[in-house]
C-alpha positions, 0 to 999 in steps of 0.5 A: 500500500502506498503511503499518503503524504501530508501534502496529499492529505492536505489536498484531500481536505481542501478538496472537501472544502471546495465541494461545499457549494451553495447548491449543496455538498458534493460527496466526491470529486467525480460526483461534482464532475458528473454534475458539471456534465449534466449542466453542460448537457442541459444547455446543449442542443440535446438537453436530455438527461437521466440520473442513475445511482446506487440507491434511490436516495442518492439519485434523489439527492443529486436530482435536487442538487442539479435543480438548485444549481440550475436555479442559482445560475438563473438561466432556466425555468424548471417545470416539474411533472408528477404523474401522481397529479394526473397531469399529462406531459403533453399538456405541459408541452402544449402550454410551452409550444403554444406559439411555436409553429410545429415545423420549427419544433421539428427542426433542430435549433441552436442551443439556448441556455434559457430553455425550460427544463422538465424535471420528472418526479415520482418516476416509478409511477410513470405509465406507458403513455407518459413514456411515449411523451418522454420519448417524444420530447427527447427524440422528435422535438429538437426545436422545442427548446425544452430539456428533460431531467429524470431520475432513473433509479426508481424505474424498474430495472427490466424496463430500463434495459428494454427502453430505447431511450436508455441506449439513445445517444441523444440522451445523457446517462449520468451515474453516481456511485456511492463513495468508497469505504475509504472516501466515507471514512475521510468524509466522516473524519474531516466533517467531525473535525470542525463544527461548521462541517457537521452538516455533512455527517447529517447528509451521510446519515440521511443517505444511509452512507457509512463505512463498515466500521462506523461508530454508534450514535453514542460514540459519535456524541463522544467524538463531538464532545472530544472535538469541543474539548480538544482535537488531541482526544479525537485524534487519539481515538481515531488512531486507536480505531484505525489500529483495531481495524487493521489488527482485525483485518490482519487476523482475518487474513491469517485465518484464511491462509491457515495450513499454508506456509506463512509469508512475512507481510508488511501490509498491516504496518504500511496501512497503519502508517498511511492512516496515521499520516492522514490523521496527523494531517487532519489533526494539525489542519483542523486548528486552522481557519477553513475557507 
């Protein structure tokens, strides 16, 4: 395992701070990149996007974050379509295209950042007629100046595999994978280091995201008190947790290789050094004023 330097750890913390934006918090740098791609696509000549994620909660989180980003930019109007309201998507289209000649709606137009964007809600309640209208928007009305944003995580997987829009190159499919265990651990440690970042812990809890060795609510409250009283106590506790985690990992590894010739391994030691360096950096940097 490659050791993490103090500079690398400092960069990770700065990346954490940069991802706190007015529209919300980006869990990982790749999530932030995916949102930028979505915004660019919604301003392109083919503004049709579907969001996929490892869980519906995660995809809902980024749907709302994208909507807030669009609203903050102030260039587009958001039109929400909810099939539970018994509305028809064609009614929304008719209202938007009322004064637009049909021949212009059928012709490809120039990208317009001020277009209307339809956000599909309660996507698991869409019926076949709704999907026909969605396909119409995405494939047959290039000049309508209407975009579409839909959460695909609540849609039946068999339907996704068979639907033509899922393979159409005119539609962008953005995937938001859950943070890795290492990323979740770093998020938790950094968020607990400063009171103003505690909101990130609530986000992780709301999204049911936690690393496998995460603490219980009682231990979390202990960490909060330790942070208030001094960073040294929190650092010592985290380092002890890291040591126990590596010890458990090594014991499991040895049990799996029982009966075979033993080989000297430095994996546990290097892992401990790596985590220790990361925590030392977080400990010292937590005393600084964060942007």
